[in-house]
MDTraj code that builds the backbone (N, CA, C; nanometers):
import mdtraj as md
import numpy as np

residues = "MET PHE PHE THR HIS ARG ILE PHE CYS GLY ILE GLU SER VAL LYS ALA ARG LYS ALA LEU ASP ILE ASN LYS ALA LEU ASN GLU MET GLU LYS VAL ILE GLN LYS SER ASP GLN LYS GLU LEU GLU GLN ASP PHE LYS GLU GLU ILE GLU GLU ILE MET SER ARG MET LYS CYS PRO LYS ASP PHE LYS CYS TYR LYS SER GLY PHE LYS GLU LEU CYS LYS SER LYS ASP THR LYS VAL GLY SER PHE VAL GLU CYS LEU GLU GLU ASN PHE ARG GLY CYS ARG PHE SER LEU PRO PHE GLY ASN THR ARG PHE CYS LEU CYS SER MET ARG ILE HIS ILE VAL GLU LYS LEU GLY LYS".split()
xyz = np.array([
    [0.0827, -0.1087, 0.0343],
    [-0.0115, -0.0215, -0.0153],
    [0.0694, 0.1228, 0.0058],
    [0.1782, 0.1303, 0.0385],
    [0.2680, 0.2243, 0.0646],
    [0.3484, 0.2658, -0.0449],
    [0.3683, 0.1216, -0.0813],
    [0.4267, 0.1347, -0.2718],
    [0.3512, 0.2146, -0.3875],
    [0.1984, 0.1847, -0.3334],
    [0.1170, 0.2179, -0.4347],
    [0.1163, 0.3413, -0.4123],
    [0.0886, 0.4324, -0.2977],
    [0.1033, 0.5377, -0.2441],
    [0.2000, 0.6992, -0.3206],
    [0.3059, 0.5619, -0.3320],
    [0.4251, 0.6196, -0.3279],
    [0.4450, 0.6990, -0.5068],
    [0.3645, 0.5953, -0.5924],
    [0.3487, 0.5816, -0.6986],
    [0.2417, 0.6685, -0.7631],
    [0.1473, 0.6926, -0.6775],
    [0.0163, 0.8137, -0.7073],
    [0.0605, 0.9097, -0.6797],
    [0.1358, 0.9408, -0.6051],
    [0.2365, 1.0986, -0.5477],
    [0.2848, 1.1149, -0.6473],
    [0.4000, 1.0184, -0.7091],
    [0.4664, 1.0535, -0.7902],
    [0.4011, 1.0979, -0.9168],
    [0.2911, 1.0055, -0.9971],
    [0.1838, 1.0350, -1.0648],
    [0.1587, 1.1714, -1.0603],
    [0.0799, 1.2251, -0.9431],
    [0.0623, 1.3400, -0.9658],
    [0.1302, 1.4706, -0.9811],
    [0.2706, 1.4864, -0.9123],
    [0.3692, 1.5251, -0.9337],
    [0.4138, 1.5706, -1.0361],
    [0.4347, 1.4700, -1.1276],
    [0.4393, 1.4784, -1.2682],
    [0.3248, 1.5699, -1.3383],
    [0.1808, 1.5434, -1.3032],
    [0.0840, 1.6150, -1.3175],
    [0.1001, 1.7340, -1.3319],
    [0.1537, 1.8128, -1.1818],
    [0.1351, 1.9277, -1.1332],
    [0.2659, 1.9986, -1.2140],
    [0.3385, 1.9561, -1.2192],
    [0.4794, 2.0078, -1.2923],
    [0.4706, 2.0242, -1.4842],
    [0.3890, 1.9439, -1.5151],
    [0.3299, 1.9253, -1.6096],
    [0.2088, 2.0897, -1.6575],
    [0.1688, 2.0650, -1.5784],
    [0.0151, 2.1954, -1.5476],
    [0.0973, 2.2970, -1.5486],
    [0.2077, 2.3025, -1.4469],
    [0.2792, 2.4614, -1.4397],
    [0.3514, 2.4949, -1.5753],
    [0.4220, 2.3758, -1.6405],
    [0.5204, 2.4073, -1.7480],
    [0.4073, 2.4589, -1.8298],
    [0.2610, 2.3904, -1.8559],
    [0.1455, 2.4605, -1.9562],
    [0.1552, 2.5948, -1.9719],
    [0.0966, 2.6177, -1.8553],
    [0.0553, 2.7567, -1.8017],
    [0.1820, 2.8433, -1.8227],
    [0.2739, 2.7643, -1.7968],
    [0.3943, 2.9308, -1.8106],
    [0.4040, 2.9323, -1.9606],
    [0.3929, 2.8073, -2.0432],
    [0.3604, 2.8135, -2.1908],
    [0.3004, 2.8964, -2.2300],
    [0.1641, 2.8830, -2.1850],
    [0.0375, 2.9534, -2.2399],
    [0.0620, 3.1325, -2.1562],
    [0.1327, 3.1486, -2.0698],
    [0.1628, 3.2840, -2.0238],
    [0.2631, 3.3569, -2.1614],
    [0.3850, 3.2981, -2.1670],
    [0.4248, 3.3037, -2.2841],
    [0.3952, 3.3538, -2.4150],
    [0.2858, 3.2967, -2.4329],
    [0.1837, 3.2624, -2.5534],
    [0.1230, 3.4251, -2.5508],
    [0.0832, 3.4566, -2.4382],
    [-0.0044, 3.5577, -2.4010],
    [0.0353, 3.6784, -2.4303],
    [0.1791, 3.7288, -2.3823],
    [0.2413, 3.7956, -2.3948],
    [0.3208, 3.8232, -2.5462],
    [0.3519, 3.7072, -2.6371],
    [0.4091, 3.7332, -2.7452],
    [0.2547, 3.7923, -2.8420],
    [0.1600, 3.7692, -2.8191],
    [0.0578, 3.7974, -2.8480],
    [-0.0067, 3.9486, -2.8485],
    [-0.0023, 3.9721, -2.6834],
    [-0.0037, 4.0933, -2.6638],
    [0.0743, 4.1727, -2.7480],
    [0.2064, 4.1571, -2.7293],
    [0.3437, 4.2701, -2.8186],
    [0.2671, 4.2875, -2.9260],
    [0.2294, 4.1583, -3.0544],
    [0.2232, 4.1612, -3.1550],
    [0.0526, 4.2587, -3.1778],
    [-0.0262, 4.2575, -3.1151],
    [-0.1289, 4.3329, -3.0770],
    [-0.0728, 4.4737, -3.0563],
    [-0.0149, 4.4810, -2.9617],
    [0.0597, 4.6544, -2.9382],
    [0.1250, 4.7050, -3.0485],
    [0.2012, 4.6077, -3.1049],
    [0.2596, 4.6423, -3.2613],
    [0.1594, 4.7337, -3.3437],
    [0.0339, 4.6420, -3.3695],
    [0.0088, 4.6619, -3.4491],
    [-0.1425, 4.7483, -3.4206],
    [-0.1340, 4.8297, -3.2960],
    [-0.1933, 4.9675, -3.2479],
    [-0.1211, 5.0386, -3.2488],
    [0.0526, 5.0453, -3.2870],
    [0.1166, 5.1094, -3.2736],
    [0.1339, 5.2189, -3.4116],
    [0.1046, 5.0820, -3.5021],
    [0.1646, 5.0890, -3.6230],
    [-0.0487, 5.1831, -3.6769],
    [-0.1203, 5.0888, -3.6551],
    [-0.2392, 5.1998, -3.6623],
    [-0.2423, 5.3292, -3.6598],
    [-0.2012, 5.3359, -3.5230],
    [-0.1782, 5.4711, -3.4728],
    [-0.0972, 5.5498, -3.5206],
    [0.0291, 5.5337, -3.5734],
    [0.1039, 5.6097, -3.6675],
    [0.0525, 5.6520, -3.8250],
    [-0.0285, 5.5394, -3.8628],
    [-0.0891, 5.5908, -3.9646],
    [-0.1759, 5.6933, -4.0078],
    [-0.2605, 5.6414, -3.8753],
    [-0.3793, 5.7836, -3.8234],
    [-0.3059, 5.9066, -3.8413],
    [-0.1845, 5.9194, -3.7845],
    [-0.1400, 6.0436, -3.7517],
    [-0.0482, 6.0982, -3.8594],
    [-0.0128, 6.0277, -3.9416],
    [0.0708, 6.0732, -4.0603],
    [-0.1022, 6.1065, -4.1920],
    [-0.1730, 6.0145, -4.1684],
    [-0.2880, 6.0536, -4.2000],
    [-0.3205, 6.2084, -4.2265],
    [-0.3498, 6.2645, -4.0466],
    [-0.3643, 6.3753, -4.0091],
    [-0.2653, 6.5143, -4.1126],
    [-0.1187, 6.4226, -4.0673],
    [-0.0826, 6.5333, -4.1334],
    [-0.0598, 6.5716, -4.2416],
    [-0.0922, 6.4817, -4.3391],
    [-0.1155, 6.5023, -4.4932],
    [-0.2150, 6.5739, -4.5297],
    [-0.2789, 6.6196, -4.4046],
    [-0.4126, 6.6831, -4.4154],
    [-0.3976, 6.8564, -4.4110],
    [-0.3070, 6.8702, -4.3189],
    [-0.3366, 6.9965, -4.2910],
    [-0.1790, 7.0472, -4.2548],
    [-0.1324, 7.1663, -4.2622],
    [-0.0616, 7.2701, -4.2253],
    [-0.0312, 7.2936, -4.0979],
    [0.0947, 7.2714, -4.0212],
    [0.0965, 7.2988, -3.8593],
    [0.2004, 7.4157, -3.8784],
    [0.2025, 7.5010, -3.8206],
    [0.2569, 7.6456, -3.7923],
    [0.3466, 7.6146, -3.7108],
    [0.3779, 7.5298, -3.6519],
    [0.4920, 7.4583, -3.4980],
    [0.5438, 7.3509, -3.5543],
    [0.5045, 7.3660, -3.6761],
    [0.6038, 7.2361, -3.7854],
    [0.5565, 7.1022, -3.6934],
    [0.4779, 7.0574, -3.6574],
    [0.4097, 6.9064, -3.5730],
    [0.5272, 6.8994, -3.5117],
    [0.5598, 7.0100, -3.3860],
    [0.6343, 6.9627, -3.2925],
    [0.6134, 6.8381, -3.1629],
    [0.4438, 6.8594, -3.1642],
    [0.3959, 6.7487, -3.0546],
    [0.4719, 6.5875, -3.1114],
    [0.4148, 6.5501, -3.2663],
    [0.4495, 6.4653, -3.2984],
    [0.6584, 6.4240, -3.2978],
    [0.6762, 6.4910, -3.3259],
    [0.8379, 6.5086, -3.3509],
    [0.8902, 6.4728, -3.2260],
    [0.8367, 6.5710, -3.1026],
    [0.8984, 6.5264, -2.9412],
    [0.8186, 6.3787, -2.9064],
    [0.7821, 6.2967, -2.9681],
    [0.7182, 6.1880, -2.9503],
    [0.5771, 6.2327, -2.8475],
    [0.5264, 6.3844, -2.8692],
    [0.3983, 6.3277, -2.7493],
    [0.4374, 6.4260, -2.6336],
    [0.5779, 6.4966, -2.6009],
    [0.5714, 6.5358, -2.5194],
    [0.5865, 6.6847, -2.4735],
    [0.6047, 6.7307, -2.5913],
    [0.5802, 6.8751, -2.6083],
    [0.4263, 6.8938, -2.6726],
    [0.3142, 6.9114, -2.6244],
    [0.1928, 6.9297, -2.6382],
    [0.1459, 7.0594, -2.5736],
    [0.0366, 7.1376, -2.6488],
    [-0.0393, 7.2500, -2.6358],
    [-0.0979, 7.2291, -2.5066],
    [-0.1027, 7.3208, -2.4300],
    [-0.2324, 7.2359, -2.2823],
    [-0.3708, 7.2442, -2.3217],
    [-0.4299, 7.1220, -2.2892],
    [-0.5660, 7.1086, -2.3272],
    [-0.6097, 7.0236, -2.2340],
    [-0.7851, 7.0372, -2.2245],
    [-0.8370, 6.9322, -2.1666],
    [-0.9434, 6.8609, -2.2578],
    [-0.9632, 6.7585, -2.2566],
    [-1.1092, 6.6832, -2.3193],
    [-1.2008, 6.6989, -2.1937],
    [-1.3472, 6.7566, -2.2866],
    [-1.4023, 6.7728, -2.2364],
    [-1.5176, 6.7043, -2.2267],
    [-1.5351, 6.5557, -2.2839],
    [-1.5612, 6.4673, -2.2679],
    [-1.7361, 6.5179, -2.3610],
    [-1.6932, 6.6002, -2.4453],
    [-1.8328, 6.6023, -2.5493],
    [-1.8252, 6.5857, -2.6414],
    [-1.7707, 6.4928, -2.6986],
    [-1.7761, 6.4792, -2.8641],
    [-1.6332, 6.4818, -2.8966],
    [-1.5958, 6.5655, -3.0088],
    [-1.4358, 6.5540, -3.0121],
    [-1.4363, 6.7283, -2.9826],
    [-1.4510, 6.7528, -2.8958],
    [-1.4385, 6.9025, -2.8115],
    [-1.3292, 6.9091, -2.7370],
    [-1.2193, 6.9882, -2.7421],
    [-1.0844, 6.9702, -2.6666],
    [-1.1122, 7.1668, -2.6524],
    [-1.0576, 7.1786, -2.5230],
    [-1.0814, 7.2769, -2.4531],
    [-0.9024, 7.3206, -2.4491],
    [-0.9034, 7.4458, -2.5498],
    [-0.7758, 7.5023, -2.5342],
    [-0.7352, 7.5543, -2.3657],
    [-0.6294, 7.5721, -2.3005],
    [-0.5639, 7.5543, -2.1684],
    [-0.4567, 7.6776, -2.2032],
    [-0.3730, 7.7207, -2.3165],
    [-0.2874, 7.7614, -2.3379],
    [-0.3004, 7.9322, -2.2954],
    [-0.2126, 7.9614, -2.2053],
    [-0.1854, 8.1259, -2.1704],
    [-0.1829, 8.2262, -2.3285],
    [-0.0828, 8.1382, -2.3780],
    [-0.0772, 8.2367, -2.5295],
    [-0.1521, 8.1679, -2.6341],
    [-0.2792, 8.2028, -2.6190],
    [-0.3053, 8.1132, -2.7380],
    [-0.3901, 8.2205, -2.8603],
    [-0.3249, 8.3740, -2.8000],
    [-0.3299, 8.4748, -2.9267],
    [-0.2245, 8.4115, -3.0295],
    [-0.3108, 8.4276, -3.1509],
    [-0.1951, 8.4085, -3.3031],
    [-0.2195, 8.2788, -3.3339],
    [-0.3115, 8.1624, -3.2437],
    [-0.3191, 8.0742, -3.2825],
    [-0.4124, 8.0247, -3.3619],
    [-0.3986, 7.9659, -3.4549],
    [-0.5094, 7.9840, -3.5571],
    [-0.6154, 7.8880, -3.5558],
    [-0.5555, 7.7804, -3.4174],
    [-0.7026, 7.6423, -3.3851],
    [-0.7855, 7.7013, -3.3121],
    [-0.7253, 7.8009, -3.2154],
    [-0.7806, 7.8429, -3.0982],
    [-0.9350, 7.9278, -3.1157],
    [-1.0302, 7.8606, -3.0477],
    [-1.1553, 7.9620, -3.0955],
    [-1.2247, 7.9824, -2.9924],
    [-1.2116, 8.1074, -2.9289],
    [-1.2964, 8.1343, -2.8729],
    [-1.4778, 8.0969, -2.8461],
    [-1.5283, 8.1043, -2.7524],
    [-1.6044, 8.0344, -2.7196],
    [-1.7102, 8.0482, -2.6014],
    [-1.7810, 8.1626, -2.5501],
    [-1.7964, 8.2165, -2.4044],
    [-1.6972, 8.2543, -2.3302],
    [-1.6664, 8.2170, -2.2419],
    [-1.5662, 8.1872, -2.1283],
    [-1.4693, 8.1285, -2.1358],
    [-1.4497, 8.0249, -2.2760],
    [-1.3649, 7.9352, -2.2595],
    [-1.3341, 7.9169, -2.4105],
    [-1.1920, 7.8479, -2.4616],
    [-1.1468, 7.8425, -2.6159],
    [-1.1320, 7.6996, -2.6280],
    [-1.1564, 7.6820, -2.7300],
    [-1.1629, 7.5758, -2.7849],
    [-1.0819, 7.5412, -2.8960],
    [-0.9648, 7.4275, -2.8939],
    [-0.8793, 7.3587, -3.0102],
    [-0.9372, 7.3145, -3.1330],
    [-0.8992, 7.3821, -3.2189],
    [-0.9695, 7.2981, -3.3388],
    [-0.8306, 7.2174, -3.4364],
    [-0.7603, 7.2505, -3.3905],
    [-0.5977, 7.1503, -3.4199],
    [-0.6559, 7.0037, -3.4411],
    [-0.6771, 6.9288, -3.5309],
    [-0.6974, 6.7813, -3.5941],
    [-0.6020, 6.6879, -3.4908],
    [-0.4831, 6.7025, -3.5340],
    [-0.3839, 6.6656, -3.4467],
    [-0.4070, 6.6492, -3.3259],
    [-0.4056, 6.7892, -3.2456],
    [-0.4285, 6.7968, -3.1135],
    [-0.5685, 6.7098, -3.0548],
    [-0.7034, 6.7189, -3.1385],
    [-0.8096, 6.6210, -3.0831],
    [-0.7532, 6.4740, -3.0921],
    [-0.6934, 6.4611, -3.1853],
    [-0.6467, 6.3101, -3.1939],
    [-0.5733, 6.2780, -3.0770],
    [-0.4743, 6.3501, -3.0354],
    [-0.3577, 6.2837, -2.9649],
    [-0.4434, 6.2426, -2.8084],
    [-0.5724, 6.3816, -2.7752],
    [-0.6340, 6.3642, -2.7049],
    [-0.7470, 6.2657, -2.6928],
    [-0.8013, 6.2260, -2.7626],
    [-0.9091, 6.1362, -2.7891],
    [-0.8093, 5.9504, -2.7613],
    [-0.6849, 5.9656, -2.8279],
    [-0.6301, 5.8336, -2.8699],
    [-0.5193, 5.7924, -2.7535],
    [-0.4423, 5.9094, -2.6946],
    [-0.3507, 5.9321, -2.6093],
    [-0.3930, 5.9634, -2.4459],
    [-0.4905, 6.0382, -2.4535],
    [-0.5364, 6.1137, -2.3471],
    [-0.4866, 6.1724, -2.2956],
    [-0.3342, 6.2532, -2.3568],
    [-0.2735, 6.3606, -2.3746],
    [-0.2914, 6.4916, -2.3758],
])
top = md.Topology()
chain = top.add_chain()
for i, resn in enumerate(residues, 1):
    res = top.add_residue(resn, chain, resSeq=i)
    for name in ("N", "CA", "C"):
        top.add_atom(name, md.element.get_by_symbol(name[0]), res)
traj = md.Trajectory(xyz[None], top)
């Protein structure tokens, strides 16, 4: 009986190790899939940005894009459609700043897209 118990425990131990190996392999596969999905999303985002850039002229020479989206005009998502509030102190002369009541909206397609997609 002791011998049978040891065999049974050994088999269960092997099954447990195989289950761990399978889980590890599944986790690795999931990471690969996530990386692939992330690359596809990044590629899609890059194509969207390039499309926007092809349709507009930027007086700042697309500084937001060229800086990796680190140098951005100050803005805030209004959570109402595609409206982005302009928070720039030096908004005068910006052709994308539209005054409306006590606030200003940003009409820059690139800036709106960045707010919508990156939340920045």
